[in-house]
C-alpha positions in Angstrom: 49.5 -151.4 -45.9 49.5 -147.5 -46.1 52.2 -147.3 -43.4 54.4 -149.7 -45.4 53.9 -147.6 -48.6 54.7 -144.4 -46.7 57.9 -145.9 -45.3 59.2 -146.9 -48.7 58.4 -143.7 -50.4 61.9 -142.1 -51.6 63.7 -145.3 -50.7 65.6 -147.3 -53.4 62.9 -150.1 -53.1 59.9 -147.8 -53.9 59.5 -149.3 -57.2 58.6 -152.6 -55.5 55.9 -151.0 -53.5 54.6 -149.1 -56.5 54.4 -152.4 -58.3 52.5 -154.0 -55.4 50.1 -151.3 -55.5 49.8 -151.8 -59.2 49.0 -155.4 -58.8 46.4 -154.7 -55.9 44.5 -152.2 -58.2 44.3 -154.7 -61.0 42.8 -157.3 -58.6 40.1 -154.7 -57.8 39.4 -154.1 -61.4 41.0 -150.6 -61.4 43.2 -151.0 -64.3 43.7 -147.4 -65.5 45.2 -146.9 -62.1 47.1 -150.3 -62.2 48.7 -149.4 -65.5 49.7 -145.9 -64.1 51.4 -147.3 -60.9 52.9 -150.1 -63.1 54.3 -147.5 -65.5 55.7 -145.5 -62.6 57.2 -148.7 -61.1 58.8 -149.8 -64.2 60.2 -146.5 -65.2 61.8 -146.2 -61.8 63.3 -149.6 -62.2 64.7 -148.8 -65.6 66.3 -145.7 -64.2 68.2 -147.9 -61.6 69.2 -150.3 -64.6 66.8 -153.1 -63.4 65.8 -153.8 -66.9 64.6 -157.4 -66.5 62.3 -156.4 -63.8 61.0 -153.5 -65.9 60.2 -155.7 -69.0 58.8 -158.6 -66.8 56.3 -156.2 -65.2 55.4 -154.2 -68.4 54.8 -157.7 -69.9 52.4 -158.4 -67.1 50.3 -155.4 -67.8 50.0 -156.8 -71.2 48.9 -160.1 -69.9 46.2 -158.3 -67.7 44.9 -156.3 -70.7 44.5 -159.3 -72.8 43.0 -161.4 -70.3 40.1 -158.7 -69.7 39.7 -158.2 -73.5 41.5 -155.0 -73.9 43.7 -156.1 -76.7 44.6 -152.5 -77.9 46.1 -151.7 -74.5 47.8 -155.3 -74.5 49.4 -154.4 -77.7 50.7 -151.1 -76.5 52.3 -152.8 -73.4 53.8 -155.5 -75.5 55.4 -152.9 -77.6 56.8 -151.2 -74.6 57.9 -154.4 -73.0 59.8 -155.5 -76.3 62.5 -152.7 -75.6 63.5 -154.6 -72.5 65.5 -158.0 -72.2 63.5 -161.1 -73.5 63.6 -162.9 -70.2 61.5 -166.4 -69.7 58.8 -164.4 -67.9 58.5 -161.8 -70.6 58.2 -164.3 -73.3 55.6 -166.3 -71.3 53.6 -163.2 -70.6 53.8 -161.6 -74.0 52.9 -164.9 -75.7 49.9 -165.4 -73.5 48.6 -162.0 -74.3 49.1 -162.3 -78.0 47.3 -165.8 -77.7 44.4 -164.3 -75.9 44.0 -161.7 -78.5 44.0 -164.2 -81.4 47.5 -163.1 -82.6 48.5 -166.6 -82.9 51.5 -166.2 -85.2 53.2 -163.6 -82.8 52.4 -165.7 -79.9 54.0 -168.8 -81.6 57.1 -166.8 -82.4 57.6 -165.8 -78.8 57.0 -169.3 -77.6 59.5 -170.6 -80.0 62.0 -168.1 -78.9 61.4 -169.0 -75.2 62.0 -172.7 -75.8 65.0 -172.2 -78.1 66.6 -169.6 -75.7 66.0 -171.2 -72.4 66.1 -175.0 -72.6 65.6 -176.6 -69.2 64.9 -173.4 -67.4 62.4 -174.2 -64.7 60.2 -171.2 -65.5 60.0 -172.4 -69.0 59.3 -176.0 -68.0 56.5 -175.0 -65.7 54.8 -172.0 -67.6 56.0 -172.4 -71.2 53.3 -175.0 -72.1 50.7 -172.8 -70.9 51.5 -170.4 -73.6 51.4 -173.2 -76.1 48.1 -174.3 -74.7 46.6 -170.8 -75.2 47.9 -170.8 -78.9 46.2 -174.3 -79.4 43.0 -173.0 -78.0 42.9 -170.1 -80.5 43.6 -172.7 -83.3 40.6 -174.6 -82.2 42.7 -177.6 -80.8 41.0 -177.7 -77.5 41.8 -181.6 -77.1 45.5 -181.0 -77.7 45.3 -177.9 -75.4 43.9 -180.1 -72.6 46.7 -182.6 -73.1 49.4 -179.9 -72.8 47.8 -178.6 -69.5 47.7 -182.2 -68.2 51.3 -182.6 -69.0 52.3 -180.0 -66.4 49.3 -180.3 -64.0 51.7 -181.1 -61.1 52.7 -177.3 -61.4 49.1 -176.2 -61.2 49.6 -174.3 -57.8 52.6 -172.5 -59.2 51.1 -171.5 -62.5 49.4 -168.3 -61.4 45.8 -169.8 -62.0 46.7 -170.0 -65.9 46.3 -173.7 -66.0 42.9 -173.6 -64.1 41.6 -170.6 -66.0 42.5 -172.0 -69.4 40.8 -175.4 -68.8 37.7 -173.4 -67.5 37.7 -171.5 -70.7 38.0 -174.8 -72.8 35.0 -176.5 -70.8 33.0 -173.2 -71.3 33.4 -173.3 -75.1 32.6 -177.0 -75.1 29.4 -176.2 -73.0 30.6 -178.5 -70.1 29.2 -176.4 -67.2 29.9 -178.5 -64.3 33.6 -179.1 -65.4 34.1 -175.4 -66.0 32.6 -174.5 -62.6 35.1 -176.9 -60.9 37.9 -175.1 -62.4 36.6 -171.5 -61.6 35.6 -172.6 -58.1 39.2 -174.0 -57.5 40.6 -170.3 -58.4 38.2 -168.9 -55.8 39.1 -171.5 -53.2 43.0 -171.1 -53.6 43.6 -167.4 -53.6 47.0 -168.0 -51.8 48.4 -169.8 -55.0 48.5 -166.1 -56.5 47.2 -163.5 -54.0 47.3 -160.6 -56.3 46.1 -162.4 -59.5 43.7 -160.3 -61.6 41.9 -163.6 -62.2 40.6 -164.1 -58.8 37.4 -161.9 -59.3 36.7 -163.0 -63.1 36.4 -166.5 -61.7 33.2 -165.6 -60.2 31.9 -164.5 -63.9 33.3 -167.9 -65.1 31.0 -169.6 -62.5 28.1 -167.5 -63.8 28.8 -168.5 -67.2 29.0 -172.2 -66.3 25.8 -171.9 -64.2 23.9 -170.7 -67.2 25.1 -173.6 -69.3 23.8 -175.8 -66.6 20.5 -174.3 -66.6 20.9 -173.0 -63.0 19.8 -169.4 -63.4 19.5 -168.6 -59.7 23.0 -169.6 -59.2 24.2 -167.6 -62.3 22.5 -164.4 -61.0 24.3 -165.0 -57.8 27.8 -165.4 -59.2 27.2 -162.4 -61.6 26.2 -160.3 -58.4 29.2 -161.6 -56.6 31.5 -160.5 -59.6 29.9 -157.0 -59.7 30.0 -156.6 -56.0 33.6 -157.4 -55.7 34.4 -155.1 -58.5 32.1 -152.3 -57.5 35.0 -149.7 -57.9 36.2 -151.2 -61.2 36.7 -149.3 -64.4 33.2 -149.3 -66.2 34.5 -149.4 -69.6 36.4 -152.8 -69.3 35.4 -155.1 -72.1 35.0 -157.9 -69.6 32.6 -155.7 -67.4 30.5 -154.6 -70.5 30.0 -158.1 -71.5 29.1 -159.3 -68.1 26.6 -156.7 -67.9 24.9 -157.7 -71.1 24.8 -161.3 -70.1 23.4 -160.5 -66.7 20.6 -158.3 -68.3 19.3 -161.4 -70.2 18.8 -163.3 -67.1 16.8 -160.5 -65.4 
């Protein structure tokens, strides 16, 4: 990997390898580094007038931040991304970020814009309902959210784990430990669906929380330990890490 990065340095495609490094850092929980690399990649792309790419990737950093509970960073990235073209990918990612941070009005506005501006576009057909499902979860409409997810279940392997993750979160909130565990295990078992997804390691945390609901404390401890081991080099101030350590301490 280092050979490929060195080869691309100084070439027109360098922004792509910077972006891949950013996504790799995110999968390892090194989000400060991920944001720095992403910012360099998007700035480089913007200078080459690749504005859609720059906007899509900046929106991705907002999605990461919201997923891990850092809504301040998510809002900053959404603000940066808003200066770029509002592509379908941008709209999905920023809508999801707003929804995860509880900003339902902003999320719905972006989702409505996506449906209005891009009717029939495949990305909208596949990913648009995921943003709406996240909004319904925040509204407390979990049954409706599950129905939305079921309507696009045939696209599960192409949804960057969002279908699976959202169902898992719904089942956790409903104290359905076995169902939640099945969803998070699916993420772990199907890494190839999205190899650089930032959700892969947090899926172990989802398994731990599901095991607590089921009363299997030995399995819960093991899953927490797996999560900490996989993110041993992660930023220690990530909200998701802080919460996980508090939860784990209660089991010790």
